[in-house]
C-alpha positions, -999 to 999 in steps of 0.1 A, spaced: 459 -280 40 439 -259 17 404 -265 18 375 -248 -6 342 -247 -4 310 -231 -25 277 -219 -23 253 -193 -22 250 -182 15 219 -161 13 208 -151 47 234 -166 68 223 -194 93 234 -217 120 236 -244 88 263 -224 76 279 -217 101 282 -256 109 294 -262 75 320 -237 76 332 -250 112 334 -282 102 353 -275 66 375 -252 94 385 -284 110 399 -306 76 424 -286 71 445 -252 77 428 -227 55 393 -222 44 381 -203 15 346 -196 5 338 -192 -28 304 -173 -30 282 -174 -63 268 -143 -77 236 -136 -85 239 -143 -121 251 -178 -109 226 -185 -86 200 -172 -111 215 -199 -132 201 -228 -112 177 -215 -87 146 -196 -97 154 -168 -74 185 -146 -72 198 -138 -33 177 -113 -10 213 -105 4 232 -82 -22 271 -102 -31 291 -80 -13 273 -81 18 271 -116 18 311 -118 13 313 -92 44 295 -116 64 316 -144 57 347 -128 62 337 -118 97 334 -150 107 366 -165 125 367 -200 105 371 -181 74 403 -174 60 396 -160 26 363 -154 4 360 -151 -35 331 -146 -51 325 -166 -85 306 -156 -118 309 -185 -136 296 -219 -131 334 -231 -133 348 -244 -103 382 -262 -122 396 -226 -126 393 -218 -85 406 -253 -75 439 -246 -98 442 -212 -89 439 -220 -50 461 -256 -50 433 -269 -35 436 -302 -10 397 -305 -4 369 -298 -22 337 -298 1 304 -304 -16 265 -302 -4 246 -333 -3 227 -313 -35 259 -319 -58 241 -335 -91 264 -348 -120 261 -312 -138 291 -310 -163 308 -285 -141 302 -306 -117 315 -336 -130 345 -313 -147 362 -301 -109 357 -336 -95 379 -355 -127 402 -325 -118 406 -330 -84 407 -370 -86 432 -368 -114 456 -347 -91 452 -365 -57 431 -342 -42 399 -347 -19 361 -345 -29 345 -342 10 303 -344 7 285 -333 35 246 -330 45 232 -300 56 215 -290 89 181 -302 86 172 -277 109 175 -247 91 182 -236 58 179 -204 35 149 -214 11 131 -223 53 135 -190 65 124 -170 30 91 -188 34 86 -183 71 92 -148 64 65 -149 40 44 -166 58 42 -144 83 40 -118 67 4 -126 52 -4 -135 86 -35 -115 90 -29 -95 58 -71 -95 50 -80 -88 90 -103 -64 92 -94 -32 125 -123 -7 140 -102 26 146 -121 45 171 
């Protein structure tokens, strides 16, 4: 059974690890699709902090991940066909965009499964970025006396 999931995977954290370890329990092989900066920019206000090649390298280092591939278009059907995906794991923020509906239709018509998961509420790349920004602004306007 081949399991496929996709995402940005910026600032790799324990929530990502939880997701990927869960995905691995669903089948024998886990392939992770990583969104290029161009793809991320099409649906988020900011591009990732970590470059695509480094995000891929970090994911490849995880023992639960068997393969990693970048995707440069919001088209999941072609990867699912090419990989012959058995299970496609999606997040709780999946939504009803045309590219999502297209892959759901393809998978269902071919007897494949879609599993939707909830994200770990304790952490996210967005929260990490917000914490870094908040910490960098602490004391920004404090005056220091030098003797």
